[in-house]
Each structure stands twice: as C-alpha cells, then as structure tokens.
N, C-alpha and C positions, 0 to 999 in steps of 0.2 A: 240823069238816071230817072226812069219813070217810076210810077207807083208800083209797078209789078217787079221792080228790081230791088235787090238788096246786096250790099257789099260793104263790109266794114273796112277792109283793106288796111289794117293797122299792123299786121305782123310781118316784118321784113328783116328779121334778125339773122345775122351770120354768127355761127358759133366759133369762138376763138379758143386757142389753147387745147385743142383736142387732137392728139396724134392719130394719124390714120392707122386702122387696124391692118395687120398682115393678112394677105389673101388666104382663104380657107377653102377646103374642098367643099363643093356644093354651094359656094358663096354666089350671091346674085350681084351683078354690077350695080353700083350706086345709081340712083336716078328716081324719077317720079313720073309715072305715065299711067295711062288707062289700063294697060295690061297688068301692071303691078297691082293697081287698085282693085281690079276684078278679083284677083286672087285674095287680096286682103279682105274685101267685103264678103267674099264667098266663104272664107274659111276662118277668119280671125275676128272680124268686127262683132262685138257682143250685141246682136240685134235684140235678143230676148230680154237681156238686162236693161237695155235702153227703153224697151216697151214697158217693162214692169215699173221702171222709174217714172216715166211720163204718164203712166196710168194712175199712180198713187192709190192703188187698191181698187180702182174702178175697172176691173178686168173681166167682169161678168161671172166671177166665181163665187160670189156671195150675195145674199138678198140685200136689196136696198142700194146697190152700187149704181152709178150713173154710167150706163153702157155707151152713152154718146160722148163721154168725157174725152177719151183719147182721140176720137174722130174730129173733135173741135180744136185740136192743137195744130198750130201752124208750123210747118217745116219749110225751110228754104234750101234749095240746091243750087250750088254754083258749078256749072259744067265746064268742060274744056272751052277755051276761047272766051272766057268770061260771060257765058250765057247764064242768066239768072232765072230761076224758076221759084217764084214766091208762092205762098198760100197753098203749098202741098199739104194734103191731109190723108190719113189712112184709118181704116176701120179695125185693123188688127195688126198683130206683130208680123204675120205672114205677108200682109199687104205692104207693110213698110219695107220688109226685107226684100221682097220681090222688086219694088220700085228702086231701091238703092242698088241692087245688083244689076238691074237693067240700065239705069241711067248713069251709074258709076260716077257720082258727083265728086268733084275735086274738093268740095267743101260742103259741110252740112251745118246750117244754122237752125237754132230752135227759137221759136217765137212764143206768143201767149196762147192760152186757151180762150177761144172766142165764144160768144153766146150761140153761134150757129157754125155749121161746117164752113171753114174758110174757102173751100173749093166752090161753095154755092153762094158766096157773098153777094154776087151781082143780083141774085133774086131778091135780096133784102135792101138793095141800094135806095129804093124809094121810101123806105121807112124812117129816114132821118138818122140822127146820131145813134139811136138805140137799135137800129136795124142790124148793124154789124159792129160789134164793139168787144174789146178784150174784157174778160171777167176774172181771169186768174193768170198769174205769171210769177215765177220764182223771183225773189229779190236778188239782183245780180250786181256784181262789181267787176270792174276791169282796171287792172294796173299795168301800165306799159312802161318799160324801162327808158324809152325815148323821152319821157316826160322828166327824166332826171339828168338830161344832157348838160345842164348848167352846173351840176355838182359832181359829175364823174368825168375823169380825165383819161381813163384807160381806153374807153370806147366812145363812140357817138353814133347817132342814127340807129341803123338796124343792127349794129354789132353789139355783142355781149360777151363777157368773159367771166371767169370765176372771181375776179376782183370786184366787179360791179353787180353780179347776180345777187349777192347777199342783201342788196336793197330790196329785192323781191321777197326774200326770206323775212325781213323786218316787216314788210307790208302784211304778209300773211299773219305773222304773230300778233301784230297790233290790231288789225281788223277782226281777226278771228276771236281774240279775247273780248273785244267790245261787243261783238254780236252775241256771244254766249253769256258773258257776265253781266252786261248792261241791258240787253234786250231779251234775254232768256231763250234765244234760238238754239236749237240742238242739232238740226240736220243740215250740215253745211258741207259742201263739196268744193274743194279747191282743185283747179285743173291748170296744168301747164299749157300755155297757148300754142306751143309748138315751135316758138321762135324767140320772142323777146318780152314775154310778160306772163301774167297769171290771171285767171278768171275765178270768180267765186259765185256759187249758186247756193242761196239760202232757201231751203225747200220745206220748212215747217208750214203747216196749213195757215197759220196766222200771218206768215210772211207772203205766201202766194196770193192772199186775198187783199193785200194792201192796195189802196188806190194811188194815183200818181202823186197826190199831195203828201200822203204818208211816206211814200218812198223818198220823196225829196227831203222830207224832214230827217229821215235816217241818214241819207247821204250827207246832209248838211251837218249832222251831228259829228261825222268823221272828218269834216272839212276844216283843216287848219291852214294849209298852204294855199294862199289866195293871191299870190303875186303873178307877174308875168316877166318876160325877158327884159322889160324896161324898168322893173321895180327893183330898187336897191334893197328894200326890206319886204320880205314876202310872208313873214309870220309875225303877228303881233299878239302877245299874251298879256291879258289884263287881269286886274284884281290882285288882292293880297295873297291869294293862294290859287294854285292851278286847279282847274276842274278835276275831280277825282279820276276820271278816265285818262286825262292827259297826264296827271301825276303818276298814275300807274304805268302808263306807256313809257314815260320818261325814265322812271327808276328801274323798271323791269326789263326794258328792251333798248330804248333809243340811246341812253347815255352809255351803256356798255358797248353797244355796237359802234357808236361814233368814236369813242376813245380807244376801244380795243381793236377795231378793224379799219374803219373808214379813214381815220386820220393818216395812217401809214399807207394803206393800199392806194389811196388817191393822192398822197403827198400834198395835203392841203396847205402846208406851210413851207414847203420846200422851194416854191417859186413865188416871186414877187407878185405876179398878176393873180395868183391864187389867194395869197393871204390878203392882198388888197381888197378882194371881193368880200372877205370876212370883215375886214376893218370898216368897210362901207356900211355894215349893219350896226355899228356902234354909234349911238347918237351923242358922242362926247369927243370933241376935237382934241381936247387935252390928252385923253386916254389913247386915242388913235395915234397922235403925234409921238407920244412916249413909246408906244409899242413899235411903231415904224422905225423910230430911231434905234431902238435896241436891236431889232432884227437886221437892219441895214449895217449896223456896226459889227454884228456877229459874222458878217460875211468877210470882214477884214481881219478877224481874229479867230483863234482856234475855238472850237465849240466842244462841249463835253461829249463823251461817248454815247450819251443818251440820244435817241432818235430826235432829229431836229423838229419833226412835226409834234411829237409828244412834249418836248421841251417848250416850244413856243406856245402850244395850247395851255400848258401850265402857267406860263408867264401871263398870257391873256386873262385867264381866270383869276389869278392873283391880283392883277392890276384892276380889273373891273370890280372885284370884291372891295378893294380899298376905295376906289372912286365912288362906289354906290353909296357910301356913307356921306358923300358930299353932293352928289348929283342925282336928282330924281330921274327915273326912267331907265336906270342901269340894272336894277334888281333882277329883271327877267332876261337880260341880254344873252347870257351864256345859254340858257335854255332855248331862247329863240334861235340862236345859231344852230344848235343841235337839231331842233325841229325843222329848220329850213333845209338841212342837208339829209336828214334821215327819215322824217315822218312820211307815211304813205301819201302818194299823189294819185287821186282817183279821177277817172273819167266820169264826171258827174252826170253827164247826159245819159250814159248807159244805165245808171241806177234809177234815174228819176221817172222813166217812162215804161209803162207796161208793154208797149208794142215794140220795144227795141229787141233786135235779134242778137243772139250770142252763139258763137261757134260751139258745136256739140263736142262733148268729150269723146275721145278715141278717134277723132278725125286725124288725117295725116296733113301736116303742113306742106304745101307744094314747094316751098322754097328750100326747106331743110330736109324734107322727107321724114321728119320726126313725128311721133304719135303724141297727141294731146292727152297725156296720161294724168290721172289724179295724183295729188300731192297730199301726203299725210301731214296736217298742221302740227301734230305732236312731235314730229321729227323732221320738220321742213328744212332745218339747217343741214341735213344730210342729203338733200336733193341736189343733184348735179345735172344741169341741162345738157352737158356734153356727153352724158352716158345714156340719155333717153333713146330707146330703140328707134332705128330708122326703118322705113318700109323695106328697103333692100335687105337689111340685116334680118328682119323677121321672116322674109321669104326664104333666105338662106337657112335660117334655123328650122323653118318648116320643112324644108327638103331633108335636112338631117334628122329631124324629129320623126318624120314618117317612117324612117328606116329603123328607129330605135324604140318606138312606142306604139302601142295599140290603144291609147287612151281615147275617150269619147270627145274631149274638148281639144280642138286643134291648137287654140291659143296657149294651152297649158304646156305645149311642147316648145314654146318660145319664151323669150324674155318679156313678152307682154303678159304672161301669166300672173306675175306678182301684182301688176296693176289691176287686172280684172278681179283677182281674188280680194284685193283691198276694197275695190268698188263694191263688191257683193257683200262682204262680211262686215265692213266697218261703216258703210254708208247705206247701201240699199236695204239690207235686212232690218236694221233698226228703224229706218224710215217707214217701211211698209208695216212694221209692227205698230208704229205710232199712228198710222193712218186708220187702223182698226179701232184705236182707242180715242181718237180725236174727238173732243167735245164739240157738239154742234152749236152750243149757245155762246161760244166765244166770239163776240160780235166785232165788226170793224170799228164800231164806236169806241169800244174799250181800248183797242190797239191804237187808235188815232189819238186818244187823249194821252196815253203814255208817251207816244212818239213826239207829239208836240211839246210836252213838258221836257222831254229829254233835249230836244233841239233848242228850246229856249234856255235851258240850263247851261248848255255849252257856250252860248254867246252872251250870257249875262255876267255881270261882275258879281262874284260870290263873296262879297265883303262880309256878309252875315255869318260866315263860317266861324268867325272868332267867338266861340262861346255859345252860339246858338245854331239851330239847323238852317243852313242856307238852302237855296233852290236845288242844288245838286242832291242833297240828302233827302229833301222832300220828294224829288223825282225818284230817287232810289226806293223810298218807301212805297211810292205808288206802283213801281214796277214789281216789287215783291208781292204786293197784294194781287196784282194781275197774274204774276207767275204762279202763286199758290192756286189760283182758279184754273189756270191753264194746266197745271200738273194734276 
C-alpha cells in the first residue's frame, strides 16, 4: 500500500442469531451497492451534522473562528474495487456533501487536522517535518472482538453473537468511566463499527491537542492485557492494593460480568480444555492438581443442580483463598483471571498516533450493510448489533415513509432517526456549546504532566496506600486541580 492509500480492513463480522424479517411491501432486496449508497448519501446521511462536528465551532459564524480549520481536515474515501483516495479536504459542508454524493465512497475515514490543506501538501514537501504535520486529532480507541478469540467459544474470527457481544459492552463501560472520571473528558462518542467492534472518539479540546507521546500515555494507562497467544499468563497485577481505576473497574463491572454472564455463556468450566486454560494461570501446582482432581472426579459422579461453571468457579476461589495463606503470589490470582477474560483489549496503535485514520460514524459496512450508529454508553447493555438498521431496510422504510410523512428530514422517517437524534442532542449540541466556552490558556504542558503521572501510577506498585497517600491518590489530586482549571 502506498502513502496515498489507507485501509484498516479490520471489520469482517457476520451477525449470528438474527432471524430474517418477513418480506414487507415496498421492501428493498438485501445488498450493498453503489445505487443503494447514492440514495443513502443523498437522502439519509447527516452531512450537516458531520460538518458541524468536524468544525468544532469554526464554521465562520462568529468572530475569531478559524475559517481554515475544516479545510485542513483529512478525509479518506474507499471507492469500489478498493480504490483509496487519501488527503481529501473540503472548504464547506456543501463541498463535502457534493464530493460524497459524486464519489459514493464505500467507506469514509476521518484523519487529523493538519497545519495546511492536505490537498496541497506537496507544495510544502520541501519544508521538512514542519511543512506538513498534524496539529489536532480526536483521541480515538478501537476495540475489536476478534482480539477476544482466545476467551470466547461461541464464535471466532469475524463472527459475533449475543453471547460474546457483551464483551464490547464491558469495554465501553470500563473505558468510558476512566476517560470521564480519571481524565475529566466529557465529550465522548461511542460508535458501532458496523460489524465486529466499537470505536471511541474523545472530542474535548484538551484531547484533540494531545501529541503522540501524550496519547500513548493515556492508552498505556488503560493497558492491562499484555499477553499474546503463546503466553499462559497475560495479566499480572502487582502491589498490595489494586490501582483505584482497576479496583473500580473490577468491583463495578468486570466481576459482575464474569460471574453473572461470561462463565455460563462461554461454558468456561464445562470442558477440560477450557478449564485447563484457566488452571495454567495459577502459579501453584498443588492448587491446580487439587482442582483438576476434583473436577475430573465430578465427571464420574453426580453433580449438584447448580450450574457446573458457577460451581467450579466457586471451588477455585475457595481453594485459592485457602492456599494464598501459605503461598505467595496467589492473592491476586482470581482477579487476574477475571481481567484476562473480561478487561478491554485495545488496539494500541490506533490510539497512539495522531495521523491514524478511523471510520466515520454513519458509514455503511459493506459486508453487513449495517450503519455505524452511535452507542449511548449510559445504556450500552441495551445495544443489540443484530437490530442495527441495514442499508436495504432503511431504503425500504424510506419508500414507505415518503408516502406517510411530509417531514423535512428524510432520516426521521426511518429507523436511523433515533441514532441521528441521539448524535445531535446528547453529543453534538453539548460539544459545540463547550467549544464556545473553551479556555484558551489550557496548555498542552498541563495535560502532559497529568497524563504522565497517571500512566506512571498505573504501572507502579502502590504499596504506600496503607495509611498514606500513594502515587494513585497524588495523581488524582493533580487531576482535580487541572479539572478545576479546565471547568
């Protein structure tokens, strides 16, 4: 792939467990093609809302705005037959809408805001590193369910079902809480990738102006899962007490999800090869031999009416609690198992670099035909990927809606309306209001100091927490000072 090309190619999900809908009058045949896209882009895609978002108040409607801001944003189009058009830029909402309608991209990616118009980058090529460089970019995160293939047994690869999708729900809850409570970010947009994962856009001004080193510090703050397919132990928790963020994630989200959902939905202890994977995480041969013996014996005798997965997990916890009094290193073992299976697994490279492209909200995924709709983090457990509207369904609804309504917004006649209204009311309007009030003196240096402290706190042993302020609490104090200034 050349420097002019861009393609992330990560979304290959097939939706399982969704019954086909009965044919309806005015229904459009399932499929994904340029003709369908032309109608979608022409009637349903929220061009104006996307422009207002990407402008961050720099729309020329008030004094002091940067009228070149939107024109320095990179867009990338993927056309039919995998033709990539990078470094697209537009001077207005109408220019963007006209280009999208004419080119009918199968995929739209959004990049950073550069110091100059990306379409004119070659004119600055001789100026060195500062001639053409990114200056702003949302802090973004990408969570892909294929990265959980070693802990989900219902699906693998591109497939997803309602038994494994809750892993994405957990990721949203954990990361969203950390971004808001620990870093003070407010304007966060979660988006369904259209097939097998979720994307996160952190749009606060202080987030958009972070440099690569600062972005890497935040990404590393959330990084706990560090293993690979050859590692028996992929999570190691140190110190006498968990870092406050990890403790909160465990008690409020991970433990409940693991014990209440994942144990039974993935049948983690129902098969020998599955519970052997868990036993490999226990650094005590006596404990593992004892548990293995009990579980193998239970196959030859009757077991209680209690679910075998819940029963065996209870036995494991009791055994490790007793053994931890005699063997060092077992105190965190139960928590490490839960983190290994349920904690979010981020694509670190997506978050660390300003110039990384990410798929735009409200695109259509070409494999599933589903819209990349926003997800409300406050009720993300209600999100069902199998009910996300498809391109064909929207066009069918549009046909029926034209006959029923004379409304101004075409999308409001379809099942896309709820998503656009959420995007406007709960994300875009508060964001644009904050852009008008954003303090100019909140410097990168302040943000950098806070982020580095946070990153260091996560990976340090916080033994000082017994009776005195440890690094985590010092970092929290630092953040609160910074938050008061930002507010």
